[in-house]
C-alpha positions in Angstrom: -24.3 -12.6 -9.5 -23.0 -10.8 -6.0 -19.5 -9.4 -6.2 -17.8 -10.2 -3.1 -15.6 -7.2 -1.1 -13.6 -8.7 1.9 -12.8 -7.2 5.2 -9.9 -7.6 7.3 -9.6 -4.3 8.9 -11.3 -1.6 11.0 -9.9 1.5 11.3 -10.5 4.5 12.9 -8.8 8.2 12.4 -10.9 9.5 15.3 -14.3 8.8 17.1 -16.5 9.3 14.2 -14.2 8.2 11.4 -14.2 4.5 10.3 -12.3 2.8 7.2 -12.8 -1.0 6.1 -9.4 -2.4 4.8 -8.5 -5.2 3.1 -4.5 -6.6 2.7 -3.4 -3.0 4.5 -5.6 -0.6 2.4 -8.6 1.1 2.3 -11.6 -0.4 0.2 -12.2 1.7 -3.1 -14.3 -0.5 -4.6 -18.1 0.5 -5.3 -20.2 1.2 -3.5 -17.7 2.7 -1.0 -17.1 5.9 -1.0 -14.0 7.4 0.7 -13.5 10.9 1.7 -10.6 13.0 3.0 -10.0 14.0 6.4 -7.6 16.9 6.0 -5.2 17.8 8.6 -2.1 19.4 8.8 -0.1 19.1 6.2 -1.7 15.7 5.5 -5.3 13.7 4.7 -6.5 10.5 5.8 -9.2 9.0 4.0 -12.1 6.7 5.2 -15.7 5.9 4.8 -17.9 6.7 7.1 -18.4 9.7 9.1 -20.6 11.5 11.7 -23.2 11.9 9.2 -23.0 8.6 7.7 -23.1 7.0 11.1 -26.2 9.2 11.8 -27.9 7.6 8.6 -27.1 4.1 9.7 -28.3 4.4 13.1 -31.8 4.4 12.2 -31.4 0.6 11.4 -28.2 -0.3 13.4 -29.0 1.9 17.0 -25.1 0.7 18.2 -24.1 2.8 15.3 -24.7 6.2 16.9 -22.0 8.8 16.9 -20.2 9.9 19.4 -21.1 12.7 21.4 -19.9 12.2 25.0 -23.2 11.5 26.3 -22.8 7.6 26.5 -20.6 7.7 29.3 -17.7 6.0 27.5 -14.3 7.5 26.6 -13.3 8.0 23.1 -11.0 4.8 22.9 -13.8 2.7 24.3 -16.4 4.5 21.9 -14.0 3.6 18.6 -13.4 0.2 20.3 -17.3 -0.7 20.7 -17.8 0.9 17.4 -15.5 -1.1 15.5 -17.0 -4.3 17.0 -20.1 -3.5 16.1 -19.0 -3.0 12.4 -17.1 -6.4 12.7 -20.1 -8.3 13.9 -22.1 -6.8 11.6 -20.3 -7.7 8.4 -20.1 -11.2 10.2 -23.9 -11.6 10.2 -24.2 -10.5 6.6 -26.1 -6.8 8.2 -23.5 -4.8 6.7 -25.3 -5.3 3.0 -28.1 -4.3 4.1 -27.1 -0.8 6.0 -24.6 -0.3 2.9 -28.6 -0.3 0.7 -29.7 2.3 3.1 -26.9 4.5 3.1 -26.0 4.1 -0.6 -29.4 3.5 -2.3 -30.9 -0.1 -3.6 -28.4 -0.1 -6.6 -26.3 -1.7 -3.7 -28.4 -5.0 -3.9 -25.6 -6.9 -6.0 -22.8 -6.5 -3.0 -22.0 -8.8 -0.3 -19.4 -7.7 2.6 -17.6 -10.5 3.7 -14.9 -10.4 6.5 -11.6 -12.2 5.3 -9.4 -12.4 7.5 -9.1 -14.1 10.8 -11.2 -12.9 13.9 -9.0 -10.6 16.3 -9.0 -11.6 19.6 -10.6 -8.5 20.7 -14.0 -9.4 19.2 -14.7 -12.6 19.9 -17.5 -13.5 22.1 
């Protein structure tokens, strides 16, 4: 039986740092690996950084890390990435990406959107 992990928000602390949250908290359930970005006198936790995006972009080219060459401003890029993550979760493709990123043992996990569709993500 698959374990279901719900996501209701996608956050970003920079153009190549993304987190999945549920009910206002970063998801810490297996298989997610929470990393820390150290900033002056504090740190922020996240799931995916530039290295992770590079790996995931081999399966999903829309997840290519920001390098400034796409012609998008950083805010536009972040919005684009959040929308891509949202649609990957909605379509069920996020499960395949996590298996590719973390290893085949992740097949027993299912990622689902657990909130309302943000108006900015509606197509």
